[in-house]
C-alpha positions in Angstrom: 19.2 -64.6 -63.0 16.0 -65.8 -65.1 13.2 -63.3 -66.2 10.7 -65.1 -64.1 12.4 -64.2 -61.0 12.6 -60.5 -61.9 8.9 -60.2 -63.2 6.0 -61.9 -61.4 2.3 -61.4 -61.9 3.2 -58.5 -64.2 5.1 -56.7 -61.3 9.0 -56.1 -61.1 10.2 -58.1 -58.1 12.9 -55.6 -57.4 10.4 -52.4 -57.4 8.9 -50.8 -54.4 5.1 -51.6 -55.0 2.9 -48.6 -54.1 -0.9 -49.1 -53.9 -2.6 -46.9 -56.6 -6.2 -46.8 -57.9 -5.7 -45.0 -60.9 -5.9 -47.8 -63.2 -8.4 -50.2 -64.9 -8.5 -53.1 -67.4 -6.9 -53.0 -70.7 -9.7 -53.4 -73.3 -7.8 -56.1 -75.6 -5.2 -57.3 -73.1 -2.8 -56.0 -75.6 0.9 -54.9 -74.3 2.7 -53.5 -77.4 4.4 -50.4 -76.8 6.4 -48.3 -74.3 6.1 -44.8 -73.4 8.8 -42.5 -71.8 8.0 -39.5 -69.8 9.4 -37.2 -67.3 8.1 -35.5 -64.1 9.3 -33.5 -61.2 6.9 -32.1 -58.6 7.1 -29.5 -57.6 8.2 -28.6 -61.3 12.0 -28.5 -61.3 12.5 -30.0 -57.9 13.4 -33.8 -57.1 13.0 -36.0 -54.3 10.1 -36.0 -51.9 6.7 -37.5 -51.9 4.7 -35.7 -54.4 4.9 -37.7 -57.5 3.9 -40.8 -55.4 1.2 -38.5 -54.1 -0.4 -37.4 -57.1 -0.5 -41.0 -58.4 -2.3 -42.3 -55.4 -4.9 -39.3 -55.2 -3.2 -37.5 -52.2 -1.7 -34.6 -53.4 -2.1 -31.7 -50.9 -3.0 -28.7 -53.3 -1.7 -26.4 -50.3 1.9 -28.0 -50.4 2.8 -25.8 -53.4 1.2 -23.2 -55.5 1.7 -25.6 -58.6 -0.3 -28.2 -57.0 -4.0 -26.5 -56.8 -4.1 -27.1 -60.9 -3.1 -30.9 -60.5 -4.3 -32.1 -57.4 -7.6 -33.2 -58.7 -6.2 -35.4 -61.6 -6.4 -39.1 -62.0 -3.2 -40.0 -63.3 -0.7 -42.8 -63.1 2.2 -44.6 -64.6 3.3 -48.4 -64.4 6.8 -47.0 -63.2 8.6 -44.2 -61.8 12.5 -44.2 -62.0 13.8 -41.9 -59.3 17.2 -39.9 -59.6 19.0 -42.5 -57.8 17.7 -45.4 -59.9 15.0 -46.3 -57.2 12.1 -48.0 -58.9 8.3 -47.5 -57.9 5.6 -49.7 -59.4 2.1 -48.2 -59.5 0.1 -50.5 -61.7 0.8 -54.2 -63.0 2.1 -54.0 -66.6 -1.4 -56.1 -67.9 -3.4 -53.2 -66.6 -4.3 -49.8 -68.3 -2.2 -47.2 -66.5 -3.6 -43.4 -66.9 -0.2 -41.8 -68.4 -0.6 -41.0 -71.9 -4.0 -39.1 -72.1 -5.2 -38.2 -75.6 -2.5 -39.8 -78.0 -2.0 -41.5 -81.1 0.7 -43.9 -82.3 1.0 -45.3 -85.9 -2.7 -44.3 -86.3 -4.1 -45.8 -83.3 -5.7 -43.7 -80.6 -5.8 -44.1 -77.0 -2.2 -45.2 -76.2 -3.1 -46.0 -72.8 -4.9 -49.2 -74.2 -1.7 -50.9 -75.0 1.1 -49.2 -73.6 3.4 -49.4 -70.6 4.3 -45.7 -69.2 7.5 -45.2 -67.4 8.1 -41.8 -65.8 11.7 -40.6 -65.3 12.0 -38.1 -62.5 13.6 -35.0 -64.4 12.6 -32.2 -66.7 13.0 -31.5 -70.1 16.0 -29.3 -69.7 17.8 -31.4 -67.0 20.1 -34.4 -67.9 18.7 -37.7 -66.8 21.4 -39.7 -64.3 23.5 -42.8 -65.4 21.5 -44.9 -62.7 18.1 -43.9 -64.5 19.5 -44.9 -67.8 20.9 -48.2 -66.3 17.5 -49.0 -64.6 15.6 -48.0 -67.7 17.5 -50.1 -70.1 17.6 -53.1 -67.7 13.7 -53.0 -67.5 13.0 -52.2 -71.3 14.8 -55.5 -71.9 12.6 -57.4 -69.3 9.5 -55.9 -70.8 10.6 -56.8 -74.4 11.0 -60.3 -73.2 7.7 -60.4 -71.2 5.9 -58.6 -73.7 7.4 -59.3 -77.1 5.1 -57.1 -78.9 7.3 -54.2 -77.7 10.3 -53.9 -80.1 12.8 -50.9 -80.4 10.6 -49.4 -83.1 7.7 -49.5 -80.5 9.4 -47.4 -77.8 8.6 -43.7 -77.9 8.1 -40.4 -76.0 5.3 -38.8 -74.7 6.0 -35.9 -77.1 5.8 -38.3 -80.1 2.2 -39.5 -79.4 1.0 -36.1 -78.0 3.0 -33.7 -79.8 0.6 -30.7 -79.4 0.1 -31.3 -75.7 3.6 -32.7 -74.3 7.2 -32.3 -74.6 8.4 -35.0 -72.3 11.0 -37.0 -71.9 12.4 -33.6 -73.7 15.7 -33.0 -75.4 18.1 -34.0 -72.5 16.9 -37.7 -72.9 19.6 -39.4 -74.8 17.6 -41.5 -77.1 20.8 -42.6 -79.2 22.6 -43.7 -75.9 19.5 -45.6 -74.4 18.8 -47.4 -77.5 22.3 -48.4 -78.3 22.5 -49.6 -74.4 19.6 -51.9 -75.2 22.0 -53.9 -77.3 24.6 -54.2 -74.7 22.1 -55.1 -72.1 20.5 -57.6 -74.3 24.0 -59.3 -75.2 24.6 -59.5 -71.4 21.2 -61.4 -70.8 22.4 -63.5 -73.9 25.7 -64.5 -71.9 23.9 -65.2 -68.7 21.3 -67.3 -70.4 18.3 -65.2 -69.4 
């Protein structure tokens, strides 16, 4: 299946599209970095509507004691990959999602300006699922084809671009396996003439 059928208007055709207002225009139309995150709401719990609610500015601060501190935040990511591999897209890839915050990559500040943010439903201390790795690898290869400035050397964790503030995707994220899987997925793409 050609890339054009999987990625249209800077959106994944196989993702569930969610209306989100937490984005704006990129200052230079540059897309050259991929940032991997993790998130769970409430902390350590999976499933439920709360991540989507947070990104859509409708998180009920009364729904959990931990929500009162974050309910007013205006944040987003381009994608969320759920534990079962379901993919939700909140922001088109050519727009600036608000996922990285104060950040720096190779001497450049404000990584939101030039990055795509992918959230994995999980925690620093919980292994991610095979379905998540499978989707993440597939999506990464699609993004690398659509936005060729994203290379394996320009895939990073939130903790790497904001080390004093963030720890995600955390020690349970298997970077070696993920990066190796990109090679096998890439070979599969080549074999099917993507």
